[in-house]
N, C-alpha and C positions, 0 to 999 in steps of 0.2 A: 189705681193711677192713672192717667190718663195719657193714651200714648200719643204724641205727635203728628201732626198729618204731612204724609212721606211727601215731598217735593214732585212735582213732574223736571223727570229727564231734562236737561233743557238742548237742544242743538244747537247748532252753529247759523250763522246768519246767511241765509239766502241760502239754507241749505234743505231740502225736505226732507222726510222722514222716506226714504227710498223702501226700507224694505215695508216696512208695511201700507207703503198703497196699493203695495198690488200689482203695482204696474215698473213691469222691468225697463230694460236697453231695445231690446228684442221688439218690445210690443209695440216700443213710439219709434223705430226702422218703419213695422211693418205697418204703423201708421201711413207713414208717409208714404210708404210704397202705393197703398193704396188708394191715398189719394192724390200719386200724380196720375194715375190712370185714370182722375179724372178733373184736375184741372190743371193748367198754366202750373210754372211752378214757382212765379212772381206769388201764384194765391194760397201755395203751401207753407203757410207763415207757423209758428210756432204757436199763436193761438190754435191754428185749425188742426193742427197735427195731433196736442193736448186732450180736445175735443172728441175728434176721433177714437185718441185711447184711454177716453174718460180718466185722464188726470190732468194732474195739476202742471200746469205750461213750467213753472219752477222747476220741474223736474228735466224737462228740455237741458233746460240749461247745465241742469244736475248731473249728467250723464255726457254734453257735450259739448258743455261751455256756449253754444250759440248756436241759431239756424244752419247756420254753414255748415258746420263740423257734423251735427245730422244728413245733411243733405250730399255732403263728401260720404259719410257711411253709408248712406245708400246707396248711391254710384259704387261706392267698392263695392257691396254684397250684390249689383244687379250686375255688375263686371267680372267677380268672380265664378260668376255665375254660368255666366254665354260664354269666356271665352275660355278656348279647348285645347290639348297641347299639340303642337306642332306636330302635322301626319307625318309620317315614315314610308306607310307606303300604301296604296292602293289605283284603282283608275283617278288618273287624274280629269275626267268625267264629274266622274260620282264625286269624286271632294269639293269641286266646284261645284255642285248640288250643294253639298253639305254646309258648308261655309253660307249659300244664301238663304240656307232655312235657316239655319245656328242664325242669323241677323233679323228674319224674320222671327223667330222666339224671342229674341233682345227685341224686338220690339216691341212683342203682341206679351212682352213681360211688363213693364212699365211705360204706358200710352207714351209719354211727354218726357223718355231717358232722352232722345236728343235734343230735346230744347232745354232739359237742364242743364247739358252738356256746355251749350252755347251761352246759353245767357246767365249761369252759375257758376259753374265752375269755373270759363273759361276765363271768371273778375275777380274770380274767388283771393283773396289777398292771404293766403298761405299757398306757400312754394309746394307746399307737399300736395297737397290737393290741384294746384294744377300737373304740380310732375307723374299726380296718379293717372288723373285724366287721358295724358301724355301716351303715359304707359297699356293704357290700358287700350288707347286704340291705334298701338305700336301693332299689339297681338295678329289684328287680322293682317296687316302690311305684310308680316312676317310668314304669315301661315298662307296668301295667296300667291305669296314669294316659292315659298315651298313646292308646294303644286306645280308650278313651272319647273324647281329643277328634278321631281321624279317625275314628270312628264318626258322623261328619253326618247321614247319613240315620236317624240315630235306630233301626237293627237291632237294636240289644242294652238292656236294660235298662240303668239308670246303679247300679255299684257302688260300694264303697268300698273302694281300694285295699288299703289295712292288712289288712280283713278277709276279703280275697279270696285273699292272698298265704299269710295264715295257715292258711284254710282248706286249701291244698293243699300247703303244706307239711305240716299235721295228714295229710291223705289220701294222700298220696305216703309219706309217714316211719311212715307203723303199716302199712304191708305191709311192712317191712323188720325194725321194730324187733318189732313182729306176728308175725312169723312161725313162733314157739314155736307160738299161739293160732291163728294159721290151717291150719296142718299137722293139727292137731287137729278142725278142722271138715270137711274136705276128707278125700277116699280114701286109702290110702299111697299109691299111687299115680300122685298126683295131679304132674303134669309142672309144678312152682312159677312156671318161667318162663313159660311159655307163658300160668298162670294172671295173672302177672302182668302180661303183654301183654293179657288180656282187661279186666283191671279198668282199665288206664292207661285203653281204650278206653273202657269204661263211666263212667269219670269226665269224659271228656272229652264225651261225648252227655249225662251230668246237666247240666256246670255249665253247658256252650253252649245246648242245646237250652232251658233254666229261664230260662238271662236272655232268649234268643230275646223279640221283642216281640211279640201274636200281632193 
């Protein structure tokens, strides 16, 4: 008796076999994060992410629906890592210094993250994406406000949380986005990692000492 050949299992149209691909949702997010360290957001395409993850581009559509949702998940993950609970105690100058360090860490975690926020998420069609981006950026404002509330002895001059947030973002982000210009201004053998560490320490002194009451 001859057995009939078993028919292969059919899958839905446009639905890749995710289980057998070996590439999951987090691997695609990781690939997108890696690319954002190297490329402007406009160049982080579905094809580029899939190539970096060694996956079929259809997997991006399977897990996220579209490129916008993928970049939203990247921003969400990085934003959750960067945001810290509001402080409930501590020296105001030390807390301010830690906020500045945290912003520098955030910038290092995704070189083109600020550009992603501006160029991509601000123009996102999804109201959820725009609201999430707004929410993440409100957290630092609340933290700066809380630092001033904890300054019962008035050791720091008062400052606008919005202006402080914008200033620290701009100062930290330019070291990453402006690296080609910075390299023109320093010797060719400069250790850029060490220069960044020195720059961060300089910015912390500049702001904490500049706001200290005399």
